[in-house]
GUKOL-386015 format. One line per 4 residues: for each residue y, z negated, x negated of N, C-alpha, C. Coordinates in steps of 0.1 Angstrom, whole numbers. Atoms other than C-alpha are relative to their C-alpha. Example, Ala and Ser with C-alpha at 12.3 -4.5 7.8 and 13.67 -1.06 7.14 Angstrom:
-12 0 -9 -45 -78 -123 12 0 -9  -11 0 9 -11 -71 -137 11 -8 8
//
This chain:
-12 0 -7 1 0 -1 15 -1 -7  -11 3 7 25 -14 -25 12 2 6  -13 1 -9 62 -12 -21 4 17 0  -4 -15 -1 73 24 -7 9 5 -7
-10 -6 5 96 47 -27 7 7 10  -5 -5 -9 125 61 -11 6 15 -2  -4 -14 3 129 92 -30 -12 12 8  12 -9 -9 115 124 -10 0 13 -11
2 -10 3 103 156 -24 1 15 11  1 -15 -11 111 193 -9 -12 7 5  14 -10 -5 72 203 -8 -6 -7 4  6 5 0 49 188 9 6 -13 13
-4 14 -6 72 160 30 -6 -2 13  0 4 -11 63 142 59 10 -13 4  -11 8 -9 85 127 88 -7 -6 8  8 9 -16 71 96 108 11 -7 9
-6 7 -8 88 85 136 -3 -7 12  8 8 -13 83 66 170 8 -2 11  -9 2 -15 98 65 204 9 -8 -2  -7 10 2 130 46 205 2 -7 -12
-4 4 10 127 39 168 -7 -14 -2  7 13 0 104 9 173 -13 1 -5  13 0 4 71 20 159 -1 12 -8  2 -15 6 61 49 133 -13 -4 -8
10 0 9 31 54 110 7 6 -15  -3 -5 17 37 59 70 -8 7 0  6 -8 7 24 88 56 -11 -7 -6  19 3 6 -16 88 45 1 0 -14
3 1 18 -8 97 10 12 4 -5  -14 -3 7 29 107 2 9 -7 7  -13 8 -2 59 95 2 9 5 13  -11 -4 -12 85 97 35 11 -6 2
-14 9 -2 115 85 50 -6 -4 15  6 8 -10 109 62 80 17 1 8  -16 1 -6 140 58 109 -4 -13 9  1 15 -3 146 21 120 12 -2 11
-14 4 -10 181 15 133 8 10 3  -9 -12 0 201 44 127 -6 6 -14  7 -9 12 181 72 104 -6 -6 -8  6 11 12 173 56 72 9 -7 -3
-7 10 3 196 29 74 -10 -14 -1  6 11 0 182 -5 66 2 -10 10  -3 10 -17 176 -28 102 8 -10 -10  -6 10 1 199 -56 104 -10 -14 -4
11 7 2 168 -78 98 -11 6 -13  13 -8 1 150 -69 69 -10 -4 -1  10 4 -4 117 -70 65 -10 -13 -11  4 8 8 100 -101 50 -9 -4 5
15 7 1 63 -114 44 -4 -12 -9  3 5 7 55 -145 30 -13 -13 6  16 12 -5 24 -174 26 2 -7 -11  0 8 8 30 -204 14 -10 -13 8
7 11 -9 10 -238 19 7 -11 6  -9 9 -6 23 -263 41 -9 -11 11  14 11 -10 -4 -295 49 -10 8 -6  18 -2 4 -40 -287 52 -1 17 2
-1 -15 -9 -30 -249 64 13 11 -8  -12 -9 8 -10 -217 51 8 6 15  -10 -7 -4 23 -206 65 2 11 -1  -4 -15 -2 28 -170 72 9 3 9
-11 -7 -6 61 -155 81 4 13 3  -4 -13 3 67 -123 90 11 5 10  -16 -7 -8 105 -106 100 2 8 -3  -6 -14 1 119 -75 105 -9 10 2
7 -11 -3 108 -40 105 -14 2 -9  12 3 14 71 -41 88 1 21 -3  -1 -15 5 72 -11 65 12 5 -9  -11 -7 6 105 -8 53 2 -14 -16
0 2 12 105 -18 16 -16 -13 -1  8 10 0 70 -37 22 -11 1 -12  11 3 13 49 -51 -5 -9 -9 5  10 9 -4 17 -61 8 -9 -3 -16
10 3 9 3 -65 -27 5 -13 -6  -9 14 3 29 -97 -35 -5 -7 14  2 8 -11 17 -108 2 -17 -2 -4  18 1 3 -22 -102 -9 -5 -12 -7
2 9 10 -16 -123 -41 2 -16 4  -5 13 -6 -1 -153 -22 -9 -7 9  5 2 -6 -27 -153 3 -13 -5 -7  10 1 10 -55 -151 -24 1 -10 -7
-4 15 2 -37 -182 -39 -5 -9 7  2 11 -9 -39 -202 -9 -14 0 5  13 0 -4 -75 -193 -1 -11 -6 -11  4 7 12 -84 -202 -38 -4 -16 1
-6 15 1 -67 -234 -33 -10 -6 13  6 5 -9 -92 -240 -4 5 2 15  -8 -1 -16 -71 -234 29 -4 9 6  6 -10 -8 -91 -218 56 8 4 11
-6 1 -10 -65 -223 84 12 7 -2  -18 -5 -1 -30 -204 90 5 4 12  -6 -3 -12 -6 -200 113 12 8 -3  -8 -9 2 17 -172 116 13 3 11
-14 -4 -13 55 -166 129 3 13 -4  -4 -15 -2 63 -132 141 12 3 8  -14 -4 -6 96 -120 146 6 15 -2  -1 -15 4 96 -82 147 4 11 8
0 -8 -8 104 -52 161 -10 12 -1  11 -9 3 71 -35 148 3 8 -13  2 -8 13 68 -7 122 -11 7 0  7 -11 1 44 10 104 -15 -6 2
9 4 -3 10 7 118 -10 -2 -10  10 -2 10 -10 15 89 5 -15 -9  -2 15 8 8 -18 69 -1 -12 10  3 11 -9 6 -39 101 -17 -3 2
15 2 -1 -33 -31 101 -5 -6 -16  6 6 12 -36 -38 61 5 -13 0  -2 14 -2 -18 -73 71 -11 -6 5  7 8 -5 -39 -81 95 -16 -2 -9
13 3 7 -71 -74 68 3 -10 -8  -5 10 8 -53 -96 45 -1 -14 5  1 11 -10 -51 -124 71 -13 -3 3  12 3 -4 -86 -123 78 0 -5 -13
6 4 12 -92 -136 41 -2 -15 4  -1 11 -4 -86 -170 58 -14 1 13  12 1 -6 -119 -180 73 1 -11 11  1 9 -8 -110 -208 93 7 5 14
-8 -3 -13 -85 -208 124 12 5 -3  -12 -11 2 -57 -183 126 8 -2 14  -4 -2 -10 -33 -192 150 17 2 -1  -11 -8 3 5 -175 157 8 -2 12
-12 5 -13 36 -182 176 14 10 -5  -9 -13 3 64 -152 183 14 -6 1  -16 2 -2 102 -155 180 5 5 13  -7 -10 -9 123 -134 201 -5 12 6
5 -13 0 108 -104 198 -12 5 -8  14 -5 6 71 -90 190 -4 12 9  1 -15 -8 70 -54 195 -8 10 -6  8 -9 7 50 -27 187 -14 -4 -12
6 5 8 30 -28 156 -2 -14 -4  -1 16 1 38 -66 155 -8 -8 9  7 8 -11 19 -71 184 -17 0 -2  12 1 7 -14 -60 167 -5 -10 -9
5 11 10 -13 -88 142 -3 -11 9  -5 11 -10 -1 -109 171 -14 -5 7  9 -2 -6 -34 -101 189 -12 -4 -8  14 4 7 -58 -109 159 4 -16 -4
-2 11 -5 -46 -146 165 -8 -8 12  9 5 -10 -71 -171 179 10 -5 14  -9 3 -11 -39 -184 199 11 4 -6  -14 -6 2 -2 -170 203 7 -4 9
-10 3 -9 27 -183 219 11 4 -3  -15 -7 0 63 -171 226 9 -9 8  -14 6 -8 94 -186 242 1 10 12  -1 -8 -15 101 -178 279 10 9 -5
-10 -8 1 130 -159 266 -4 11 -5  8 -10 8 109 -136 243 -4 12 7  10 -12 -5 96 -99 247 -10 2 -8  12 -3 11 66 -86 237 -1 17 8
3 -14 1 60 -46 236 -7 5 -5  9 -14 4 35 -20 233 1 12 3  4 -14 -4 27 15 233 -6 5 -12  10 -7 12 10 43 214 8 3 -13
-7 -6 12 18 50 177 3 17 7  -5 -15 -2 37 82 175 7 2 -13  -3 -5 11 44 104 147 6 14 1  -3 -14 3 54 138 134 1 4 -15
8 -4 14 42 156 104 7 17 -6  -3 -15 2 58 189 87 -9 1 -15  9 -5 8 32 202 61 -10 16 2  7 -13 0 5 227 54 -9 -4 16
7 3 -12 -21 231 87 -8 -12 -5  12 9 0 -48 210 67 6 -13 -1  -6 12 0 -23 182 64 6 -2 13  -3 -2 -15 -12 185 98 -13 -7 10
17 3 -2 -49 184 108 -5 -14 -2  3 15 7 -55 154 88 7 -11 5  -8 7 -5 -27 138 100 -3 -3 12  1 1 -21 -31 141 140 -15 -5 -5
11 6 1 -69 128 130 2 -13 -2  -4 12 5 -57 98 112 14 -7 13  -9 4 -14 -28 94 142 -11 -5 12  5 4 -8 -55 94 167 -11 -11 -2
10 14 2 -79 69 149 10 -13 1  -5 12 -4 -52 45 149 5 -4 10  -2 -2 -15 -42 51 184 -11 -10 4  12 1 -10 -78 45 196 -2 -18 -7
0 11 2 -77 13 173 8 -9 6  -11 5 -10 -46 -1 188 -4 2 15  3 2 -14 -57 5 224 -14 -6 -2  9 6 -3 -91 -8 219 3 -17 -4
-5 11 1 -75 -40 206 5 -8 13  -6 0 -14 -53 -42 235 -8 -6 13  12 -1 -11 -82 -36 259 -9 -11 0  7 12 -1 -104 -64 245 6 -12 3
-5 12 -5 -80 -89 256 8 -1 12  -9 0 -12 -62 -75 287 -10 -5 12  7 6 -13 -69 -90 321 2 11 11  -2 -10 -8 -59 -59 339 -3 11 -7
-2 -15 7 -71 -26 323 5 12 3  -8 -13 -4 -59 -4 347 13 -1 -1  -13 0 5 -25 -17 343 3 3 -14  1 -7 8 -32 -11 309 0 15 -4
4 -16 1 -41 24 309 13 8 5  -11 -8 -5 -13 30 332 15 2 -11  -14 2 7 16 18 309 -5 7 -15  1 -13 12 -2 33 278 1 11 -2
-6 -16 1 3 68 290 12 1 5  -12 -4 -5 36 60 304 13 -1 -13  -5 2 10 50 49 273 6 -18 -5  0 13 8 68 17 258 -2 -11 13
5 10 -7 56 -15 277 8 -12 -1  -4 13 2 78 -42 278 -4 -12 9  2 14 -12 67 -80 293 8 -10 -8  -3 10 0 84 -110 296 -14 -9 -8
13 8 4 63 -139 277 -10 -2 10  10 6 -11 50 -150 313 -8 14 5  9 -11 -4 41 -115 318 -11 1 -12  11 -3 12 23 -110 283 -11 -12 4
9 9 -7 4 -142 295 -7 2 7  11 0 -12 -9 -134 325 -7 18 -4  9 -9 5 -21 -101 306 -10 -2 -6  16 4 7 -45 -118 284 12 0 -15
-3 -1 10 -19 -107 253 5 -14 -11  -7 9 7 -4 -140 245 -12 -15 6  5 15 -5 -19 -179 252 8 -3 7  -9 8 -3 9 -195 259 17 -1 -2
-16 -5 2 46 -198 267 5 -14 -4  -8 14 2 72 -224 253 10 3 3  -12 1 -3 103 -234 261 10 10 -4  -11 -11 5 134 -208 258 5 -4 -16
-10 2 13 154 -204 221 10 5 2  -10 -4 4 183 -196 209 -4 13 -5  5 -8 6 181 -163 201 16 10 -11  -10 -6 8 206 -148 173 6 16 1
-5 -12 -1 228 -116 172 -10 11 -8  9 -10 9 203 -97 143 -8 1 8  8 -2 -6 177 -102 165 3 4 14  -6 -10 -12 195 -89 198 -1 11 -6
-4 -13 5 206 -58 176 -15 7 -4  17 -7 4 166 -52 166 -5 3 11  6 -2 -10 157 -55 199 5 14 8  -7 -12 -8 181 -30 214 -4 13 -7
5 -14 7 172 -5 185 -10 3 6  12 -2 -7 138 -11 199 0 6 14  -4 -10 -13 150 4 233 -6 -10 12  4 8 -9 145 -31 249 9 1 12
-7 0 -14 154 -31 288 12 -8 -2  -4 14 -7 169 -63 290 10 -4 -15  -10 6 11 198 -82 266 -6 -13 -2  7 11 3 182 -108 248 8 -12 -1
-15 12 -1 219 -129 243 4 7 10  -5 -2 -12 230 -129 278 14 -5 0  -13 8 4 267 -135 280 3 -11 10  0 15 -5 274 -170 287 6 3 18
-5 -4 -11 295 -158 319 -7 2 12  9 -3 -6 275 -135 331 -12 -9 7  11 7 -1 247 -160 330 3 -12 12  -3 9 -6 266 -185 345 -1 2 15
-6 -2 -15 280 -164 377 -15 5 7  14 -2 -4 242 -152 381 -7 -11 6  5 11 -6 231 -186 385 6 -8 12  -7 5 -13 257 -196 410 -1 7 9
5 -8 -10 247 -166 429 -11 -1 4  13 1 -4 213 -173 430 -1 -17 9  0 7 -7 219 -209 443 10 1 11  -4 -2 -11 240 -196 466 -6 7 11
8 -9 -7 214 -174 481 -13 -12 4  16 13 -3 187 -207 480 8 -10 14  -14 9 -14 220 -228 502 -4 9 15  -4 -10 -12 222 -198 527 -15 -1 8
13 1 -8 185 -194 532 -5 -13 5  4 17 -4 180 -234 537 11 -1 11  -10 0 -12 211 -230 562 -4 8 12  5 -10 -9 191 -205 581 9 16 2
-5 -15 2 213 -177 572 -6 13 -10  4 -9 7 210 -141 552 1 -7 -14  -3 3 19 204 -145 513 12 4 -5  -15 -7 6 234 -122 511 13 -9 8
-13 3 -8 258 -146 533 10 -1 -10  -10 6 5 293 -151 523 3 -14 -3  -3 11 3 310 -180 508 3 -3 16  -10 6 -10 330 -183 539 -12 -3 15
11 -2 -8 298 -178 563 -6 -11 -1  10 11 4 280 -206 543 7 -13 5  -7 15 -3 312 -231 546 2 0 12  2 3 -14 312 -224 582 -12 -7 6
12 6 -4 278 -233 588 0 -11 -1  -4 15 5 283 -264 566 5 -12 10  -8 8 -10 310 -274 590 -7 -4 14  2 0 -13 296 -265 620 -14 -15 -2
11 12 2 262 -290 607 5 -14 2  -7 13 0 288 -317 598 0 -5 10  -2 0 -14 299 -315 633 -11 -10 3  12 6 -7 265 -322 647 -6 -10 -9
5 10 7 255 -346 621 8 -12 3  -12 12 -8 287 -368 631 -6 -4 14  3 0 -16 278 -365 671 -15 -7 -2  9 8 0 243 -374 662 0 -14 -5
-2 13 5 253 -406 641 3 -8 11  -8 8 -13 277 -419 670 -16 -1 14  9 -2 -12 247 -409 696 -12 -13 -4  9 12 6 221 -430 673 6 -13 2
-8 11 2 247 -459 669 -3 -3 16  1 1 -15 248 -458 710 -14 -6 4  16 4 -3 208 -460 714 -4 -12 -5  9 12 10 202 -486 688 11 -15 7
-3 14 -10 230 -510 707 -6 -3 10  10 1 -15 212 -502 742 -14 -6 -8  15 6 -1 180 -511 728 4 -18 -9  -4 12 3 194 -541 709 2 -9 13
-5 5 -15 208 -553 742 -11 -7 5  12 3 -7 173 -552 758 -10 -7 -6  11 14 8 157 -570 731 2 -14 4  -5 10 -2 180 -597 735 -2 -3 14
2 0 -13 177 -596 773 -13 -5 3  14 1 1 141 -598 773 -3 -15 -6  2 13 8 141 -625 747 2 -13 9  -7 8 -3 165 -646 765 -5 -5 13
2 2 -11 147 -643 799 -13 -10 0  13 4 1 116 -655 783 2 -17 -7  -3 13 8 131 -688 767 -2 -10 12  4 14 -11 123 -719 784 -17 2 10
13 -1 -7 94 -699 806 -11 4 -6  16 -5 6 70 -682 783 4 -6 -18  1 4 14 86 -694 748 10 -12 -3  -10 16 1 107 -726 734 11 9 -5
-12 -4 8 144 -721 721 -2 5 -16  1 1 19 135 -725 683 -2 15 -1  7 -14 6 114 -690 686 7 7 7  -11 -12 -5 143 -670 700 -1 12 -11
-8 -9 9 155 -654 668 -15 5 -8  16 -9 3 114 -646 657 -2 11 11  5 -7 -9 112 -626 690 8 12 -4  -11 -14 1 145 -608 687 -5 6 -10
3 -9 13 134 -596 650 -9 6 3  7 -5 -5 101 -588 665 2 15 9  -4 -15 -8 118 -561 693 9 5 -12  -4 -6 8 139 -552 665 -7 11 -10
8 -8 7 116 -543 642 -14 11 7  10 -3 -10 88 -534 667 2 13 6  -8 -9 -16 106 -516 697 -1 -9 8  0 8 -17 113 -526 731 -14 -5 5
13 -3 -10 80 -519 745 -13 -10 -4  8 7 5 60 -537 719 4 -17 2  -2 13 -3 80 -570 725 -1 -1 15  4 5 -17 77 -566 764 -14 -5 2
13 3 -4 39 -563 763 -1 -12 -7  2 10 9 38 -590 735 6 -14 10  -4 16 -6 60 -617 761 -9 3 11  4 3 -16 43 -608 794 -18 -2 -5
13 5 3 7 -615 775 1 -18 -1  -3 16 3 23 -651 771 -2 -6 14  0 6 -12 14 -675 800 14 -5 1  -13 9 -2 49 -694 813 -5 -12 -3
5 16 2 50 -729 800 2 -7 10  -2 9 -10 44 -757 820 4 -13 -5  -10 12 4 69 -788 818 -11 -14 1  9 12 3 51 -823 811 -4 -4 16
3 6 -12 57 -836 848 0 6 10  7 -10 -12 47 -806 867 -13 -4 3  16 5 -4 12 -821 867 -3 -12 -7  3 12 4 6 -856 867 -17 -3 4
6 4 -5 -29 -864 863 -7 -12 0  8 14 -4 -49 -895 882 -11 -1 -9  16 4 4 -78 -915 872 -7 7 8  14 -4 -8 -98 -900 898 0 14 -3
0 -10 4 -90 -866 886 10 9 9  -7 -9 -10 -68 -853 913 15 1 -8  -14 -6 5 -30 -842 909 6 -12 0  -12 12 1 -13 -877 915 0 -8 -11
0 8 7 -4 -902 898 -4 -14 4  5 15 -7 -21 -941 901 15 -9 0  -18 9 1 20 -957 897 1 2 11  -8 -2 -16 38 -965 930 11 4 -4
-10 -8 0 67 -950 937 15 -8 -3  -10 11 5 89 -983 929 -4 -3 -16  7 3 11 71 -985 897 4 10 -8  -3 -13 16 81 -951 880 16 1 -2
-11 -3 7 113 -947 860 9 7 7  -11 -11 -9 145 -929 876 -4 12 -3  5 -13 9 139 -903 849 -11 6 9  15 -6 0 102 -896 858 1 3 17
-5 0 -13 113 -901 898 9 16 4  -7 -10 -3 139 -874 894 -4 19 -6  8 -14 4 115 -849 874 -9 3 9  11 -3 -12 90 -853 902 10 5 11
-8 -3 -14 117 -848 928 4 16 -1  -2 -17 1 126 -812 911 -11 8 -5  9 -8 0 95 -804 898 -12 0 5  14 2 -9 63 -817 918 7 -7 13
-6 6 -13 81 -822 952 -14 -4 8  12 3 -9 45 -825 968 -5 -15 -5  3 13 2 39 -857 946 9 -8 4  -10 6 -5 70 -869 952 0 -6 12
5 8 -15 68 -871 991 -12 -7 0  14 11 -2 31 -888 985 6 -12 2  -2 13 5 47 -915 966 12 -6 10  -15 4 -9 79 -918 987 -5 -6 13
8 1 -17 56 -918 1022 -5 -12 -2  11 14 0 31 -945 1007 10 -14 -1  -11 15 5 61 -972 996 8 -2 17  -9 5 -12 86 -963 1026 -10 2 13
3 2 -15 64 -953 1055 3 13 4  -8 -14 -6 82 -918 1063 2 12 -12  -2 -10 9 86 -887 1045 19 -1 -6  -14 0 5 121 -884 1024 8 11 5
-10 -12 -4 149 -862 1033 10 4 -12  -9 -4 11 163 -840 1009 16 6 3
//
């Protein structure tokens, strides 16, 4: 692989490029030029690939356009050193718009020297040839605001018939290799085939997870301008770095839609319509509050009336507040039912049990204290008459 020379020869020149400058194949045997952001201008994020020891695993970082000044030999040496040091696991960070399919394949081959667990995570952009590397990780995560893009490798060649035929055969082989890799993990082969034929397939992190291309989605991250520019150069259909004012306006609009729907209005209701509806509901709420207060007052009065009517007849005065609280908590009907179950209270002088078992006392009229006589006269008139007549010989006059 080595470090690519940028010199050109007039004979046997091969030019390689890709749709929207996001993926390309390097020449199989000759030097050539590539297209990144603008012609042969270096991209804003130069290609970097490193491997170093972090704890008990290797940490690999891949950023920029794969293939621009790629030095796979240096990377190979770094990996060989780490493997010789006994490291078996590796973790890969990728933030790349893609690049050379050949270089991406060689990077996968080199990473394959780690015989343990190889995991990975994406930055804001994992596109084209970079996705081929990502799919060779046991686990791969991306931030919620990241973009994942795949498509067919694309190229163009100028040369002899044999060179063109050889290049075409190589391009077909690479295309088959990439497709088989996506197909091996895709949850929806029909969708993969449709997009594979159509061109660039841009997916959000959540969509990539649903398709099986990545395994998890992380919280959103802050995206720098260089990554935004690289994504734009790749043909990303959405702005990765959203304008704050536009974002705030969008959030406000979304909230207004939710409020409108909650109020029973159409999602596109105007602010004036929403305000009018809120005022209408506030007026109704105020009337409901007044009605509830009135009903509550009536119920409280009913409770007090029921309890007061039972005091002295079914309950004693010291239990009055207890039954009022029962009525307030359980309701008027529960209180009414409870009080109806109570028998009426019998005063001590209402029944005077005699020794013979009758309802009269064995005391004589003139032996009873004035208070007991008064109690008999008011509450047990029949016994009062009996005692009076036994003593005086005639019925009392009331």
